[in-house]
KEPA-594588 format. One record per residue (C-alpha): residue number from 0; y negated, x negated, z negated. Coordinates in nm, 3 decimals. Layout:
<sites>
<site NUM,<Y,X,Z>>
...
</sites>
This chain:
<sites>
<site 0,<0.000,0.000,0.000>>
<site 1,<-0.349,-0.120,0.086>>
<site 2,<-0.570,-0.088,-0.223>>
<site 3,<-0.919,0.054,-0.169>>
<site 4,<-1.237,0.039,-0.379>>
<site 5,<-1.509,0.289,-0.290>>
<site 6,<-1.862,0.165,-0.360>>
<site 7,<-2.100,0.459,-0.317>>
<site 8,<-2.379,0.581,-0.547>>
<site 9,<-2.361,0.944,-0.431>>
<site 10,<-2.073,1.108,-0.626>>
<site 11,<-2.013,1.380,-0.367>>
<site 12,<-1.993,1.128,-0.085>>
<site 13,<-1.769,0.901,-0.289>>
<site 14,<-1.539,1.195,-0.357>>
<site 15,<-1.527,1.282,0.013>>
<site 16,<-1.436,0.923,0.098>>
<site 17,<-1.161,0.927,-0.164>>
<site 18,<-1.022,1.249,-0.019>>
<site 19,<-1.028,1.096,0.328>>
<site 20,<-0.838,0.788,0.207>>
<site 21,<-0.588,1.017,0.039>>
<site 22,<-0.505,1.166,0.377>>
<site 23,<-0.409,0.829,0.523>>
<site 24,<-0.058,0.693,0.465>>
<site 25,<-0.042,0.336,0.340>>
<site 26,<-0.376,0.343,0.153>>
<site 27,<-0.457,0.419,-0.212>>
<site 28,<-0.790,0.433,-0.391>>
<site 29,<-0.786,0.220,-0.705>>
<site 30,<-1.145,0.271,-0.813>>
<site 31,<-1.493,0.406,-0.745>>
<site 32,<-1.818,0.229,-0.829>>
<site 33,<-2.175,0.353,-0.806>>
<site 34,<-2.342,0.013,-0.851>>
<site 35,<-2.292,-0.343,-0.735>>
<site 36,<-2.230,-0.464,-1.090>>
<site 37,<-1.962,-0.203,-1.148>>
<site 38,<-1.796,-0.300,-0.820>>
<site 39,<-1.786,-0.666,-0.917>>
<site 40,<-1.633,-0.582,-1.254>>
<site 41,<-1.360,-0.372,-1.093>>
<site 42,<-1.275,-0.636,-0.831>>
<site 43,<-1.263,-0.916,-1.090>>
<site 44,<-1.064,-0.706,-1.335>>
<site 45,<-0.801,-0.601,-1.086>>
<site 46,<-0.765,-0.958,-0.961>>
<site 47,<-0.707,-1.076,-1.318>>
<site 48,<-0.443,-0.803,-1.364>>
<site 49,<-0.254,-0.914,-1.053>>
<site 50,<-0.330,-0.600,-0.851>>
<site 51,<-0.635,-0.704,-0.646>>
<site 52,<-0.855,-0.484,-0.430>>
<site 53,<-0.766,-0.529,-0.063>>
<site 54,<-1.065,-0.360,0.098>>
<site 55,<-1.402,-0.232,-0.020>>
<site 56,<-1.565,0.069,0.146>>
<site 57,<-1.924,-0.038,0.092>>
<site 58,<-2.246,0.160,0.096>>
<site 59,<-2.536,-0.066,0.198>>
<site 60,<-2.794,0.113,-0.018>>
<site 61,<-2.709,0.075,-0.388>>
<site 62,<-2.941,0.132,-0.688>>
<site 63,<-2.910,-0.218,-0.836>>
<site 64,<-2.860,-0.439,-0.530>>
<site 65,<-2.819,-0.418,-0.156>>
<site 66,<-2.470,-0.386,-0.018>>
<site 67,<-2.524,-0.712,0.167>>
<site 68,<-2.593,-0.891,-0.161>>
<site 69,<-2.275,-0.742,-0.300>>
<site 70,<-2.080,-0.851,0.008>>
<site 71,<-2.203,-1.206,-0.050>>
<site 72,<-2.101,-1.192,-0.416>>
<site 73,<-1.757,-1.056,-0.328>>
<site 74,<-1.698,-1.357,-0.103>>
<site 75,<-1.674,-1.565,-0.422>>
<site 76,<-1.389,-1.355,-0.563>>
<site 77,<-1.030,-1.475,-0.537>>
<site 78,<-0.854,-1.318,-0.368>>
<site 79,<-1.151,-1.210,-0.158>>
<site 80,<-1.145,-0.842,-0.059>>
<site 81,<-1.222,-0.734,0.296>>
<site 82,<-1.527,-0.513,0.348>>
<site 83,<-1.593,-0.207,0.562>>
<site 84,<-1.955,-0.092,0.552>>
<site 85,<-2.010,0.285,0.548>>
<site 86,<-2.379,0.354,0.582>>
<site 87,<-2.658,0.534,0.767>>
<site 88,<-2.847,0.204,0.807>>
<site 89,<-2.904,0.157,1.180>>
<site 90,<-3.140,-0.143,1.174>>
<site 91,<-2.968,-0.403,1.392>>
<site 92,<-3.098,-0.687,1.177>>
<site 93,<-2.915,-0.528,0.883>>
<site 94,<-2.602,-0.492,1.094>>
<site 95,<-2.618,-0.862,1.190>>
<site 96,<-2.674,-0.962,0.828>>
<site 97,<-2.379,-0.749,0.716>>
<site 98,<-2.150,-0.916,0.970>>
<site 99,<-2.278,-1.260,0.866>>
<site 100,<-2.186,-1.181,0.505>>
<site 101,<-1.828,-1.086,0.582>>
<site 102,<-1.834,-0.718,0.678>>
<site 103,<-1.538,-0.661,0.913>>
<site 104,<-1.619,-0.309,1.032>>
<site 105,<-1.932,-0.094,1.030>>
<site 106,<-1.908,0.287,1.019>>
<site 107,<-2.228,0.488,1.060>>
<site 108,<-2.295,0.809,0.872>>
<site 109,<-2.253,1.087,0.962>>
<site 110,<-1.899,1.060,1.088>>
<site 111,<-1.591,1.276,1.124>>
<site 112,<-1.259,1.224,0.953>>
<site 113,<-1.120,1.111,1.288>>
<site 114,<-1.375,0.827,1.306>>
<site 115,<-1.300,0.728,0.945>>
<site 116,<-0.926,0.732,1.013>>
<site 117,<-0.973,0.523,1.327>>
<site 118,<-1.158,0.247,1.139>>
<site 119,<-0.903,0.225,0.860>>
<site 120,<-0.607,0.235,1.096>>
<site 121,<-0.759,-0.050,1.298>>
<site 122,<-0.807,-0.242,0.975>>
<site 123,<-0.442,-0.186,0.881>>
<site 124,<-0.330,-0.312,1.223>>
<site 125,<-0.550,-0.618,1.176>>
<site 126,<-0.389,-0.693,0.839>>
<site 127,<-0.043,-0.652,0.985>>
<site 128,<-0.131,-0.885,1.273>>
<site 129,<-0.257,-1.156,1.034>>
<site 130,<-0.052,-1.121,0.715>>
<site 131,<-0.175,-1.319,0.416>>
<site 132,<0.016,-1.631,0.320>>
<site 133,<0.134,-1.714,0.671>>
<site 134,<0.005,-1.928,0.958>>
<site 135,<-0.093,-1.796,1.300>>
<site 136,<0.134,-1.906,1.582>>
<site 137,<-0.168,-1.994,1.793>>
<site 138,<-0.505,-1.889,1.930>>
<site 139,<-0.361,-1.591,2.118>>
<site 140,<-0.231,-1.436,1.796>>
<site 141,<-0.568,-1.473,1.626>>
<site 142,<-0.747,-1.329,1.929>>
<site 143,<-0.518,-1.026,1.938>>
<site 144,<-0.580,-0.956,1.570>>
<site 145,<-0.957,-0.984,1.607>>
<site 146,<-0.948,-0.760,1.914>>
<site 147,<-0.795,-0.485,1.701>>
<site 148,<-1.113,-0.479,1.492>>
<site 149,<-1.348,-0.480,1.788>>
<site 150,<-1.175,-0.207,1.989>>
<site 151,<-1.358,0.125,1.997>>
<site 152,<-1.241,0.479,2.053>>
<site 153,<-1.528,0.720,2.115>>
<site 154,<-1.295,1.018,2.102>>
<site 155,<-1.230,0.947,1.735>>
<site 156,<-1.593,1.021,1.652>>
<site 157,<-1.617,1.355,1.830>>
<site 158,<-1.420,1.667,1.920>>
<site 159,<-1.173,1.626,2.206>>
<site 160,<-1.352,1.609,2.539>>
<site 161,<-1.690,1.541,2.376>>
<site 162,<-1.903,1.236,2.312>>
<site 163,<-1.992,1.046,1.998>>
<site 164,<-2.356,1.045,2.115>>
<site 165,<-2.369,1.425,2.112>>
<site 166,<-2.196,1.438,1.775>>
<site 167,<-2.465,1.215,1.627>>
<site 168,<-2.742,1.410,1.802>>
<site 169,<-2.613,1.740,1.659>>
<site 170,<-2.575,1.593,1.310>>
<site 171,<-2.928,1.448,1.323>>
<site 172,<-3.074,1.793,1.394>>
<site 173,<-2.922,1.919,1.068>>
<site 174,<-3.013,1.609,0.870>>
<site 175,<-3.379,1.640,0.972>>
<site 176,<-3.400,2.010,0.880>>
<site 177,<-3.467,2.089,0.514>>
<site 178,<-3.352,2.451,0.539>>
<site 179,<-3.064,2.389,0.776>>
<site 180,<-3.007,2.544,1.118>>
<site 181,<-2.783,2.794,1.292>>
<site 182,<-2.577,2.706,1.597>>
<site 183,<-2.832,2.882,1.818>>
<site 184,<-3.119,2.683,1.670>>
<site 185,<-2.929,2.355,1.711>>
<site 186,<-2.845,2.445,2.071>>
<site 187,<-3.211,2.504,2.153>>
<site 188,<-3.322,2.181,1.985>>
<site 189,<-3.048,1.964,2.134>>
<site 190,<-3.052,2.115,2.481>>
<site 191,<-2.687,2.224,2.481>>
<site 192,<-2.516,2.562,2.498>>
<site 193,<-2.467,2.763,2.181>>
<site 194,<-2.090,2.740,2.217>>
<site 195,<-2.108,2.360,2.247>>
<site 196,<-2.336,2.334,1.943>>
<site 197,<-2.106,2.562,1.743>>
<site 198,<-1.799,2.357,1.835>>
<site 199,<-1.961,2.033,1.716>>
<site 200,<-2.104,2.192,1.401>>
<site 201,<-1.770,2.343,1.301>>
<site 202,<-1.593,2.010,1.345>>
<site 203,<-1.856,1.831,1.135>>
<site 204,<-1.832,2.101,0.868>>
<site 205,<-1.451,2.084,0.866>>
<site 206,<-1.481,1.708,0.809>>
<site 207,<-1.736,1.771,0.527>>
<site 208,<-2.015,1.588,0.702>>
<site 209,<-2.215,1.914,0.689>>
<site 210,<-2.219,2.218,0.459>>
<site 211,<-2.205,2.571,0.596>>
<site 212,<-2.301,2.904,0.443>>
<site 213,<-2.275,3.255,0.579>>
<site 214,<-2.594,3.462,0.571>>
<site 215,<-2.584,3.840,0.573>>
<site 216,<-2.899,4.003,0.709>>
<site 217,<-3.009,4.364,0.697>>
<site 218,<-2.891,4.427,1.051>>
<site 219,<-2.659,4.267,1.301>>
<site 220,<-2.370,4.032,1.246>>
<site 221,<-2.370,3.762,0.976>>
<site 222,<-2.467,3.414,1.088>>
<site 223,<-2.363,3.070,0.970>>
<site 224,<-2.627,2.819,0.861>>
<site 225,<-2.540,2.449,0.859>>
<site 226,<-2.712,2.217,0.613>>
<site 227,<-2.704,1.852,0.514>>
<site 228,<-2.519,1.805,0.182>>
<site 229,<-2.743,1.826,-0.124>>
<site 230,<-2.836,1.488,-0.271>>
<site 231,<-2.912,1.416,-0.633>>
<site 232,<-3.261,1.323,-0.760>>
<site 233,<-3.374,0.986,-0.634>>
<site 234,<-3.066,0.958,-0.418>>
<site 235,<-3.035,0.747,-0.106>>
<site 236,<-2.885,0.824,0.233>>
<site 237,<-2.752,0.476,0.303>>
</sites>
């Protein structure tokens, strides 16, 4: 089993990540941390107990330190855990810095369960291709293992037959609306049909990226309103 530490300061998001991991065979969550200091204590403690953390799902925006600072600190742990960044931070300089500090994979919020599953399955294949405690047969073996991390599958981030770009565009419409939007309102804002908007919104809601509530008016059929999950006071979106 691959042991997973979730580092995320939003409890609801951390819980969603834990539920996602629970749906993947071969992975188990061994801890959750809301701060960099708590994460370091868990990693060090588990290493001392002989059951180290294999991979950290790392939020870049933490209340006591940046995720990049934590990634740097984790590089001094033995054994050193691998890191997958899960964040809404799109600044390419931050992405480059994350990679320079040991982040293997970078998953942008919002995402679907399929995109989450794809990243972790690629990570598992990478571990299997380069097992710890053994030597690579040659350059080709190392290249194949690294290629597993770099491969992309756009279908994993969107409903079948759709694009990851549209998925992100639809999600952004909800994220930028304080009161939330209906499928019709999203369709008008995004320039797609109502059916297309509804299909994307339902998939994102099923994967708990968005919340949905049914509104009953005085007349006509009830309508569903999609909203961005409620954040706690002073919370961050990274």
